[in-house]
C-alpha positions as CSV (number, residue, x, y, z in Angstrom):
1,M,-70.4,33.6,-51.6
2,S,-67.0,33.0,-53.5
3,A,-64.1,31.4,-51.9
4,P,-61.2,33.7,-51.1
5,T,-58.4,33.6,-53.5
6,S,-54.8,33.3,-52.4
7,V,-52.3,35.7,-53.7
8,P,-49.0,34.1,-54.6
9,G,-46.1,35.5,-52.8
10,P,-42.5,35.8,-53.8
11,P,-40.6,32.4,-53.8
12,P,-38.3,31.8,-50.8
13,T,-34.9,32.8,-51.3
14,A,-32.0,30.5,-50.2
15,T,-29.3,31.9,-48.1
16,P,-26.1,31.9,-50.1
17,G,-24.0,29.0,-48.8
18,G,-26.8,27.5,-46.8
19,P,-29.1,24.5,-47.2
20,G,-30.7,24.6,-50.5
21,S,-28.5,27.1,-52.0
22,S,-26.7,26.3,-55.3
23,G,-24.6,29.4,-55.4
24,P,-21.1,30.0,-53.9
25,P,-20.8,30.9,-50.3
26,P,-20.0,34.5,-49.6
27,A,-16.5,35.7,-49.3
28,G,-14.9,34.9,-45.8
29,R,-17.3,32.1,-45.0
30,P,-16.1,28.4,-45.5
31,P,-18.4,25.8,-46.9
32,G,-20.6,23.7,-44.7
33,G,-22.2,26.7,-42.8
34,S,-19.4,27.1,-40.2
35,T,-18.2,30.4,-39.3
36,P,-14.6,31.3,-39.3
37,G,-12.9,29.7,-36.2
38,G,-16.2,27.9,-35.3
39,P,-16.7,24.3,-34.7
40,T,-17.1,21.9,-37.6
41,P,-20.0,19.4,-37.7
42,G,-19.3,16.5,-35.5
43,G,-16.4,18.3,-33.8
44,P,-16.0,19.7,-30.2
45,T,-18.1,22.7,-29.2
46,P,-16.4,25.9,-28.1
47,G,-16.8,25.3,-24.4
48,D,-15.5,21.7,-24.3
49,P,-11.9,21.0,-23.1
50,A,-9.6,19.1,-25.5
51,P,-9.0,15.6,-24.8
52,D,-6.4,14.9,-22.2
53,S,-6.2,18.6,-21.5
54,P,-6.5,20.2,-18.1
55,G,-10.0,21.3,-17.2
56,P,-11.2,24.1,-14.8
57,D,-11.0,21.6,-11.8
58,G,-7.6,20.1,-12.6
59,P,-6.0,17.5,-14.8
60,A,-8.6,15.3,-16.7
61,P,-8.8,11.8,-15.3
62,S,-6.9,9.2,-17.3
63,T,-7.7,5.5,-17.5
64,R,-4.0,4.6,-17.9
65,R,-2.2,3.0,-15.2
66,R,0.0,5.3,-13.0
67,P,3.7,5.2,-14.3
68,L,6.2,3.3,-12.3
69,N,7.9,6.6,-11.0
70,G,4.5,7.5,-9.7
71,I,3.9,4.3,-8.0
72,L,7.5,4.3,-6.4
73,S,7.8,8.1,-5.6
74,L,8.6,8.7,-2.0
75,R,8.5,12.0,-0.2
76,P,9.2,12.5,3.4
77,R,6.1,14.7,3.8
78,G,3.9,12.0,2.4
79,L,5.4,9.3,4.4
80,W,5.1,11.1,7.7
81,L,1.5,12.2,6.8
82,V,0.4,8.6,6.5
83,T,2.3,7.6,9.7
84,S,0.8,10.4,11.7
85,L,-2.7,9.5,10.5
86,E,-2.2,5.9,11.5
87,L,-0.8,6.8,14.9
88,R,-3.6,9.4,15.7
89,Q,-6.1,6.8,14.8
90,R,-4.7,4.4,17.3
91,I,-4.1,7.1,20.0
92,R,-7.8,8.1,19.9
93,S,-8.7,4.5,20.8
94,V,-9.2,3.6,24.4
95,R,-8.1,0.1,23.7
96,W,-4.7,1.4,23.0
97,Y,-4.1,2.7,26.4
98,V,-5.8,-0.4,28.0
99,A,-3.4,-2.7,26.0
100,L,-0.3,-0.8,27.0
101,A,-1.4,-0.9,30.6
102,V,-2.0,-4.7,30.6
103,W,1.1,-5.2,28.7
104,T,3.2,-3.4,31.2
105,L,1.6,-4.9,34.2
106,V,2.0,-8.4,32.9
107,L,5.6,-8.1,32.1
108,L,6.4,-6.3,35.4
109,G,4.7,-9.3,37.1
110,I,6.9,-11.7,35.1
111,G,10.0,-9.8,36.1
112,G,9.0,-9.8,39.7
113,L,8.3,-13.6,39.6
114,G,11.8,-14.1,38.1
115,L,13.4,-11.7,40.5
116,A,12.0,-12.8,43.8
117,P,12.9,-16.5,43.7
118,T,16.5,-15.5,42.6
119,L,17.1,-13.2,45.6
120,Y,15.5,-15.7,47.9
121,T,17.1,-18.9,46.9
122,A,20.5,-17.8,45.7
123,Q,23.3,-16.7,47.9
124,W,25.2,-13.5,47.2
125,D,28.3,-15.3,46.0
126,S,26.1,-17.3,43.6
127,L,23.6,-14.6,42.7
128,Q,25.0,-13.6,39.4
129,P,25.0,-17.0,37.6
130,V,21.4,-17.6,38.6
131,A,20.3,-14.0,37.6
132,A,22.0,-14.5,34.2
133,V,19.9,-17.6,33.5
134,I,16.7,-15.9,34.6
135,F,17.5,-13.0,32.3
136,S,17.9,-15.2,29.4
137,L,14.6,-17.0,30.0
138,Q,12.9,-13.6,30.7
139,V,14.1,-12.3,27.4
140,I,12.7,-15.3,25.5
141,L,9.4,-14.7,27.1
142,V,9.5,-11.0,26.0
143,L,10.4,-12.1,22.5
144,F,7.3,-14.4,22.4
145,A,5.1,-11.7,23.8
146,M,6.2,-9.3,21.1
147,L,5.5,-12.0,18.4
148,L,1.9,-12.3,19.8
149,V,1.3,-8.5,19.7
150,V,2.9,-7.4,16.6
151,P,0.7,-9.4,14.0
152,A,-2.4,-8.1,15.5
153,L,-1.1,-4.4,15.0
154,S,-0.1,-4.8,11.3
155,A,-1.9,-7.7,9.7
156,G,-5.2,-5.7,9.5
157,S,-3.9,-2.4,8.5
158,I,-4.7,-2.3,4.8
159,N,-7.7,-4.6,4.5
160,G,-9.2,-2.9,7.6
161,D,-9.0,0.5,5.9
162,R,-10.6,-1.0,2.8
163,T,-13.4,-2.4,4.8
164,A,-14.0,0.9,6.6
165,G,-13.9,2.8,3.1
166,T,-11.0,4.9,4.1
167,L,-8.4,3.4,1.9
168,A,-9.9,4.8,-1.4
169,T,-9.5,8.3,0.1
170,L,-5.8,7.7,0.4
171,Q,-5.5,6.2,-3.1
172,A,-7.2,9.1,-4.7
173,S,-5.0,11.6,-3.2
174,L,-1.5,12.7,-4.4
175,L,0.0,10.1,-2.1
176,S,1.8,7.3,-4.0
177,P,1.2,3.6,-3.1
178,L,4.8,3.3,-1.7
179,E,4.1,6.2,0.7
180,I,1.1,4.6,1.9
181,V,2.7,1.3,2.4
182,L,5.9,2.5,4.1
183,G,3.8,5.0,6.3
184,K,1.6,2.2,7.6
185,L,4.9,0.2,8.1
186,L,6.5,2.9,10.0
187,A,3.3,3.4,12.2
188,G,3.1,-0.3,13.0
189,F,6.9,-0.4,13.7
190,L,6.7,2.5,16.1
191,T,3.8,0.9,17.9
192,G,5.8,-2.2,18.4
193,L,8.7,-0.3,19.7
194,A,6.5,1.3,22.3
195,F,5.6,-2.2,23.5
196,L,9.4,-3.2,23.6
197,V,10.3,0.0,25.6
198,L,7.6,-0.8,28.1
199,A,9.0,-4.3,28.5
200,L,12.5,-3.0,29.4
201,P,11.8,-2.1,32.9
202,S,10.9,-5.7,33.7
203,V,14.3,-6.9,32.2
204,V,16.8,-4.2,33.4
205,P,16.9,-5.1,37.0
206,I,17.6,-8.9,36.5
207,A,20.2,-8.0,33.8
208,V,22.0,-5.8,36.3
209,L,22.1,-8.5,38.9
210,G,23.3,-11.1,36.3
211,G,26.2,-9.1,35.2
212,I,24.9,-8.7,31.7
213,G,27.2,-6.4,29.6
214,F,25.8,-3.3,27.9
215,F,26.6,-4.4,24.4
216,Y,25.2,-7.8,25.1
217,F,21.9,-6.2,26.2
218,L,22.0,-3.7,23.2
219,R,22.2,-6.6,20.7
220,I,19.3,-8.4,22.4
221,V,17.1,-5.3,21.9
222,L,18.2,-4.6,18.4
223,V,17.5,-8.3,17.3
224,I,14.0,-7.9,18.8
225,A,13.4,-4.6,17.1
226,L,14.6,-5.9,13.8
227,L,12.4,-9.0,14.0
228,T,9.4,-6.5,15.1
229,L,10.0,-4.6,11.9
230,C,10.1,-7.7,9.6
231,V,7.1,-9.4,11.2
232,T,5.2,-6.0,10.7
233,A,6.2,-6.0,7.0
234,V,4.9,-9.5,6.6
235,G,1.6,-8.7,8.3
236,L,1.2,-5.6,6.0
237,G,1.6,-7.8,2.9
238,L,-0.9,-10.2,4.1
239,S,-3.4,-7.5,4.8
240,A,-2.9,-6.4,1.3
241,V,-3.7,-9.8,-0.3
242,T,-6.5,-10.8,1.9
243,N,-10.0,-9.3,1.9
244,R,-10.9,-9.9,5.5
245,Q,-9.0,-8.6,8.6
246,L,-9.4,-11.7,10.5
247,G,-8.0,-13.8,7.8
248,S,-4.8,-11.8,7.5
249,V,-4.3,-11.8,11.3
250,V,-4.7,-15.6,11.4
251,L,-2.2,-16.0,8.6
252,A,0.3,-13.9,10.3
253,Y,0.0,-16.0,13.5
254,V,0.3,-19.2,11.5
255,I,3.6,-18.0,9.8
256,V,5.0,-17.1,13.3
257,F,3.9,-20.2,14.9
258,G,5.4,-22.3,12.0
259,V,8.7,-20.6,12.1
260,S,8.9,-20.6,16.0
261,V,7.6,-24.1,16.8
262,V,6.7,-26.2,13.7
263,L,10.0,-26.0,11.9
264,P,12.2,-26.8,15.0
265,I,10.1,-29.8,15.5
266,A,10.5,-30.8,11.8
267,W,14.3,-30.2,12.1
268,G,14.6,-32.5,15.2
269,S,12.5,-35.2,13.3
270,T,15.1,-35.3,10.5
271,A,17.6,-37.0,12.8
272,I,15.5,-40.1,12.6
273,F,15.9,-40.7,8.9
274,L,19.1,-38.7,8.1
275,Q,21.5,-41.1,9.3
276,Q,24.9,-41.9,7.9
277,E,27.3,-44.7,8.6
278,R,30.7,-43.1,9.3
279,E,34.0,-44.4,10.7
280,V,34.6,-42.3,13.7
281,T,37.7,-41.9,15.7
282,E,37.0,-41.2,19.4
283,Y,39.6,-39.8,21.8
284,Y,39.1,-40.4,25.6
285,S,41.3,-40.4,28.6
286,T,42.5,-43.6,30.4
287,Y,44.0,-43.9,33.9
288,E,46.4,-46.6,35.2
289,T,45.2,-48.9,38.0
290,D,47.8,-47.7,40.5
291,G,46.4,-44.2,40.2
292,T,49.8,-42.5,40.2
293,S,50.5,-42.4,36.5
294,P,49.1,-39.4,34.6
295,A,46.2,-39.8,32.3
296,R,46.8,-40.8,28.7
297,C,44.7,-40.0,25.6
298,V,43.7,-43.1,23.7
299,A,42.1,-43.2,20.3
300,E,39.4,-45.9,19.4
301,Q,37.9,-46.3,15.9
302,E,34.4,-47.6,15.3
303,T,31.7,-47.4,12.8
304,R,28.5,-45.6,14.0
305,S,25.4,-43.9,12.6
306,V,25.8,-40.1,12.7
307,P,22.7,-38.0,12.4
308,R,23.2,-35.5,9.7
309,I,21.0,-32.8,11.0
310,D,23.5,-30.2,9.9
311,L,22.0,-30.7,6.4
312,T,18.7,-29.5,7.6
313,M,20.0,-26.5,9.4
314,P,18.1,-24.0,7.0
315,L,15.0,-25.0,8.8
316,L,16.3,-23.1,11.8
317,W,17.6,-19.9,10.1
318,G,14.6,-18.0,10.7
319,N,13.7,-19.2,14.1
320,P,13.4,-16.1,16.5
321,V,15.0,-17.8,19.6
322,V,17.9,-18.9,17.5
323,L,18.6,-15.5,16.1
324,L,18.1,-14.0,19.7
325,A,20.8,-16.7,20.8
326,E,23.2,-15.5,18.1
327,A,23.3,-12.1,19.8
328,S,24.8,-13.5,22.9
329,P,28.6,-13.7,23.6
330,P,30.4,-16.8,22.6
331,L,30.7,-19.6,25.3
332,P,33.7,-21.9,25.3
333,S,33.1,-25.5,25.0
334,D,34.6,-26.2,28.4
335,Y,32.7,-23.6,30.1
336,W,31.9,-25.7,33.1
337,A,35.7,-25.6,34.0
338,E,35.7,-21.7,34.3
339,E,34.1,-20.1,37.2
340,E,33.7,-16.7,35.6
341,E,31.6,-17.8,32.8
342,N,27.9,-17.4,33.3
343,A,26.3,-19.9,31.2
344,D,22.8,-18.6,30.6
345,A,20.3,-20.4,28.2
346,L,20.9,-18.1,25.2
347,R,24.7,-18.8,25.3
348,V,24.4,-22.5,25.7
349,L,21.9,-22.5,22.7
350,K,24.3,-20.6,20.7
351,L,27.1,-23.0,21.4
352,G,24.8,-26.0,20.7
353,M,23.8,-24.6,17.3
354,R,27.4,-24.0,16.3
355,E,28.3,-27.5,17.1
356,V,25.3,-29.0,15.5
357,A,26.2,-27.0,12.3
358,T,29.5,-29.0,12.1
359,I,28.3,-32.3,13.7
360,A,30.5,-34.4,11.3
361,H,33.7,-32.8,12.3
362,P,36.2,-35.1,14.0
363,A,37.1,-32.6,16.6
364,H,33.7,-33.2,18.3
365,Q,34.8,-36.8,19.2
366,N,37.9,-35.5,21.2
367,F,37.1,-35.9,24.9
368,C,40.9,-35.5,26.1
369,D,42.3,-32.5,27.8
370,P,45.1,-30.6,26.0
371,G,48.6,-31.6,27.5
372,Q,47.8,-35.3,27.9
373,E,50.0,-37.8,26.4
374,G,48.7,-38.9,23.0
375,Y,46.5,-35.8,22.7
376,P,45.7,-35.4,18.9
377,E,47.4,-32.1,18.1
378,E,46.5,-32.6,14.3
379,L,42.9,-32.1,14.8
380,A,41.9,-28.7,13.9
381,A,39.0,-26.7,15.6
382,P,35.6,-27.1,14.0
383,P,34.7,-24.0,11.8
384,N,32.5,-21.5,13.7
385,R,29.6,-20.8,11.3
386,P,27.3,-18.1,12.4
387,I,23.6,-18.6,11.7
388,W,22.3,-15.0,12.1
389,P,23.4,-13.7,8.6
390,M,21.2,-16.2,6.9
391,G,18.3,-15.8,9.3
392,L,18.3,-12.0,9.1
393,A,18.5,-12.1,5.3
394,L,15.6,-14.5,5.2
395,W,13.3,-12.3,7.3
396,M,14.5,-9.1,5.5
397,F,13.8,-10.9,2.1
398,A,10.2,-12.0,3.3
399,G,9.7,-8.4,4.6
400,G,10.8,-6.8,1.3
401,I,8.7,-9.2,-0.8
402,S,5.6,-8.4,1.4
403,L,6.1,-4.6,1.0
404,A,6.6,-5.1,-2.8
405,V,3.3,-7.1,-2.9
406,A,1.4,-4.5,-0.8
407,T,2.7,-1.6,-3.0
408,W,1.5,-3.4,-6.1
409,R,-1.8,-4.1,-4.7
410,L,-2.5,-0.4,-3.8
411,A,-1.6,0.9,-7.3
412,V,-4.5,2.4,-9.2
413,P,-6.5,1.8,-11.3
414,I,-7.3,-1.7,-9.9
415,R,-7.8,-4.1,-12.7
416,H,-9.4,-7.0,-10.7
417,L,-11.4,-7.0,-7.4
418,G,-12.6,-9.8,-5.4
419,S,-16.3,-10.2,-4.8
420,G,-17.7,-8.1,-2.0
421,T,-14.7,-5.9,-1.9
422,R,-15.5,-2.3,-0.8
423,I,-14.1,0.6,-2.5
424,A,-15.4,3.6,-0.7
């Protein structure tokens, strides 16, 4: 049986312009096998979007940092959106109502403890001076109570949301970092104002009995509200730079305790080693032995060590109690000789701070009464240097720096993250 023979077929023909073709491509077709308007080898396919061009679901994500005007953009709608979200989250919690109830009951109890002894021990003719002193002490207690509550409300706002995985949702939205930070600040400030308003019923009755003026009372409330805003901003900045909520709250309490307690102790300690030998002229009154001649003013010079604690006064600029005292009306240096002056604790503290700020002035060594023979008329009054402008500027600077740091920390994309930091 013979093997089958194969019949040779026609040689394969190459497509003009295709692989293996040596002839020219047909008219209207470019070299390389691409059709007119089609993709080139290695180029994008007809369904792919162009680089940095908007796709069907919106703009393509970019790896570049958001421009500065995007980070600092501020719209009232975005600000109120973040604020309302923060407030709703707190209102839903039962602990919010428990905290408000406990706060109100405690301060009403403190007000009752201050009002009852005042009415019981003071006669009606001496009720006003005693009530004024009780009012000043009670206001200081309210201030310290606010400083205990506010850091716990704001110092865990940002890192708390980061731990819960809800911060990334805000960062990925159209909200700018500045709107997120200011929204959280406004929510914390409104929460602090709620505690302050609930504290007023415990203070108003004793203020009425003490004859406290309306503008005096208003200045006290404004100073506490401004300190609340600044402490809220500082706590917000701490929550942005720390990973754990407990750490930021503890740091906020450390700052408040340091400014309120540690720095005044350090300021008083400087009187030990800041001594200056000065020649001091002291003026005092002398009386004749017969008792009929009027008193004369006598000058006596001596060299003594003067504590220059006025040089370390910046340590007290940010003290909340000192700033609260600066809101009180001025008290004359001879207030004990005037029956109409109610020398409460805040007014006495203000007078003392103003005199300490000019402790080296010669007028502080004059103990004579005007009109006496030999009274030093050439002595000018010591300058009245207020402390509140420096103190408020210091707190506002700290709050502004804290807000700037928090805004910078919320900017996306984030270049560096600490170990264990949760994104979403």
